[in-house]
N, C-alpha and C positions, 0 to 999 in steps of 0.2 A: 504493500500500500504506500509506504514511504517513497519507494522508487517511482511509482506511478504519479504521485503528487509532484515529485521533483521534475519529472519529464514534462508535465503540463506547465508548471511554473517557469521552467527554463525556456522551452521552445515557445510557449505562449508569450512570455515576457520579451524575448528577443524580437519576435515579429511585431508585437505591440509597440515596442520602442521605435522600431523601423517606421511603422505607420504614423506614429506620433510626430516623427520628423517631417513627413510629407504634410501632415495636418497643420502644424504650427507655421511652417514656412508658407504654405498656401494662404492661410489666413492673414499672415503678416503682409503679404503682397496683394491682398484684396481679392483673392480667388475664392469663390463660394464653395463651401463643402456641404453637400446634401446630407451625408451620413458618415458618422464616425463610429465604427463598431468594434467592440472588444469581443473577439471570437467570430465564428462563422455560423451560417445557418439561421434558422428562425430566432427572433428576438425573445429572450426570457423576460426582460423588461426594458423599457426605453423612456426617455424624456426628451422634450423638445426645447432647444435653446431659442435664441432670437430667430435664427434661420436654420441651424443645423440640428438634425436628429441624432441623439446619442443613444447607443443601445448596448446591452450585454447579450450576446448570442449564445446558443446552446453548446456549440463546439468551442472550448476555451483555448484553442491553439492558434493564437495570433490575433489578427484583426484586419480591418481594411478601411480605406478612406475613399468615399465616392464624391468626386468633385463635379461641379456644374460644367457642362460642355466638355467633359473629359473624353468620352468616346464618341459623342455626337455634338457638334458645335451648336445645333439647333435645340439641344435638350436644356432648356432654361425654364424650369418650373417656377411659379410664383412662390415666395416673394422675391426671388432672385431676378437680376436684371442682366442685360448683355455685358455690362462692365464686370460682372462676377464670373464670366465664362473663362475656363482654363484655356480653351482654344483661342480666345480673343486676346490673351495677354502676349506680351513680347516673348520672343524665343528664349531670351536669357532668363526671364521670369520662370518659364516652364522648365528650363534646365535646372534652375535652383531648386524647384519643387521636387523634381524627380531624383536629383542627386542628394537631397537632404535625408532621405531614408537611409542609404548606405553610410552617410556621414554620421548620423545619429548612432548607428551601430558601432562605429569607431569611437565615438564619444562615450558610449556606454561601457565599452571595454576599458577605456582610460579611467573612468570613474571607479570601476570595479577594482582594477589594479591599484589605483591610488588608495582605496579603502584597505586593500590587503596589506599594502606597505605601511599605512598609517596605524593600523591596529596590530602590527607586528606578526603578520602571518607569513612573511618571507624570512627565514632564519638568517642569522649571521654566518659569514664564511668562516666559522670556527670548527676546528677538527675535533671530532669525538673519537674517531678510530682510523688508524692507518692499516690498510690491508697488507698482509705479508707478501713479499716478492713483487711489490707494486712500484710504479715509477715514483710515487710519493715517498715510499720507504727508502728507495735508492737515493732520492734527493735530500733526505734528512728531515722531512716533515714529521711532526710529533703531535701527540694528544695536547689539546689546548691552544695550538697555534691558530692565529687569526690571519687569514690571507688579506692583506690591506690593498694590494694592487697586483695586476698582472701586466707585464710589458709596459709599465708606467701608467696604466689606466686603473682608476680606483674601482674596488669591488666591495661596495657597502653591504651587499647581501649575497647569500649562497647562490641565488638565482643569477645574479650578475656575474659572479665568479664562474659559474658553469657555462654561461654564454661566452665568456672570454676564452675558456678552454676550447669550446667547440669552434669558435671563429679562428683559433690558431691552427686548426686542421693538422695537428700532429707536429708542428714546429716547436722547438725548444721554447719554454715559457720562463720568463724571468720574474720571480715572485718577490714581493716585499712582504715579509711576515713579521707579525708582532708576537713575541715570545717573552713572557715574564716581564712585560713593561718596556722591553727594548726591541729595536728593529733589526732583523737580519735579512740577508738576501740569499735566495736559493734559486737553482735552475732545475726544471723538471721537464721531461719529454713524455707527453701523453701516449697512451696505447689505444689502438682501435678496438672497439668493443661491439660485438654483434650478438643479438639474442632473439629468439622467437617466442612470441607470447602464446597464450593458450588458444587464441583464435587464429593462429597461423601467421599473423603479421610479423614482419622482421623489423627490429629496432636497432639502429646503429648509432654510435656516438664515440667521442673521444673521452677517455677516462684517465685519471691519475691515481685512483685507488684510495679515496678518503670518504668518510661519512660525517654528516653534520651532527652537532650537539643539539640543534633545535632551539637554541637560545635566540631570542628575537632582538633586533636593534630597535631603537626609538628614533622616529623621524618627525620633523615638523610637518605641517600641512603642505608647505611649499616644497619641501624635500620629497615628500610622498607623491605630490602631483608631478614633479619632474621625473621621478623614477617610474611612475605610472605611464607617463608619456613615452619614456624611453622603452619600457617593456612593450607597450602597444606597437611602437615602431618596429621593434625587433621581431615580434610575432607576425606583424604584417609582412615583413621581408621574408620570413620563413615560409609563410603561406604563398607569397608571390613566387618564390623559387619553386615550390611544389607545382603550382599551376603552370609555370613555365616549362617544367619537365614534361607535362602532358602535351604541350604544343610542339616541343622540339624533338619528341620521339623517345626521350629518356625514360618517361613514365608511361603507364598504360591505364586504361579505364578501370582495371582491376584494383588500382591503388585508391580509387575514389570510395569514400564511405557514404552510404545512403542513410535514410531515416532510421532503419533498423539498427545500424551501428551507432548512430547518434543517441538513440534511446537507450541502447545497451550501455554506452559510456556514461550517460547521465545517471542511470541506475547504479552503476558501479561506484561512481564518485559520491552519490548520495549515501552509500553505506560507509564511506570514509569520513564524512563530515561536511559541514557547511562551507568551509574554506575551499575544499576540493571542488565542490559544486560551483562556487563562485569563479574559481580559476577556469574551469571548463566553460562556464557561461561566457566569460570574456573571450576565450579562444574562439568559441562558436560565433560570437557576435562579430569578431573581426572577419571570420570566414564569410558570414552572411553579407557583411558590408562589401568586402572585396569582390566576391563572386557576383553580387548584384551589379557591380560596375563593369563587368565584362560586356563588350559591345554586341550582345545577343539581343535581337529586337524584342523578345518577350520579357527581358529584364530591364531594370532601370537604366543600365548602361546603354541598351539599345535606344531608349528614348532620349538619352543624353546625346547619342550620336545623331539622331534625327534633328534635334535642336541645333547642334553644331553645324550640320549641313545646311539647315535653313538660314542660320546666321551668315554662313560663308557665301551661299549663292543667292541670298536675299529673297528666297521663295521657299515655301514649305515643300517637303517631300509629298508627292501626290498621295491622298488618303488610301487609294486602292493599292498603291505600291507598299505603303506602310502596313496595311492589313495583311498583304501577302507575306511580307517578311515576318510580321508578328506571329502569324499562324505557323510559318516554317520554324520560327524560334521555339514556339510552344511544343511543336512536334519533336524538335531536337532535345529540349529539356525533359520531356516525358520519357523519351527513349533512354537518356542518360540516367534518369531516376529509376526506371525499371531495371536497367542493367546493374546499377549500384545496389539496388535492393536484392537482386538475385545473388550478387557476389557477397553481400552481407549474410545472407542465409547460408551460402556455402561455407563462409568462415565459421559460422556458429556450428554447422554440422561437422566440420573438421575438428 
């Protein structure tokens, strides 16, 4: 039951925040919103604002925003006027509206990471255990050491330290280590590590052979916000590299996780605690934001592309042509979703 609640809250929350971005930017630009729905399907209950109908629907996975003149320029029900029409606004206005959903997902990830840093849920880079016959042991690292910097770059958290190790890609790392109140300098060469999980996925990383104490550092709000922004950027780059592998042939569709895998991950993290669910939520929010910016007509990125073409050629893309590309995009997305779901099921069966 706990896992099911976590799945609904995480997936529903991410999509709701995405739609909230569209809603707030549309209203700030004077674009009319007919309906703002939390969830899909028939309304459980609703209330009417000055012009917008707000509702909570029966399926609590996400939500949607229905704007005036969004799909049909002539669809302007009272009390809305032609000035409220989405289609009647400038191309850059429409671009801001469609791009605001993915942007809000990135903002949400930043807020989550900031909170995790602020409340001490990322541990210090303090060593609790050095594995035998590991690079760390060979380098002279010991229990209680705090790794202050790697290659001259500060490592205020274990997460940042690990990121610096991965970015080194096996090259010698020059560590500044605090031991007993004094600073010493050590050099360590990471080893490549590969492991298969229970579902058959392969995880690879560079390791030096240490474990964390779990002791948390204290950050100010400004420090936590800066670290949260850096963490969001690093995660976005990681996801961007993964997507790039799919397009340059280094990756395959089998590497894509579908809704079944996402639900399974949320359930697993729910069993480990709130902080793990929040971390996964931030990661999924970045995924949702970046993937929605891909120039596929059925996604926000496709509509951004249409707006850019309109601004460039000073005329809108013909509606029939837009519809044709959108239908093709939907077909492509559904195909990928079905394939990802099948691969998810095969992983579970393995």
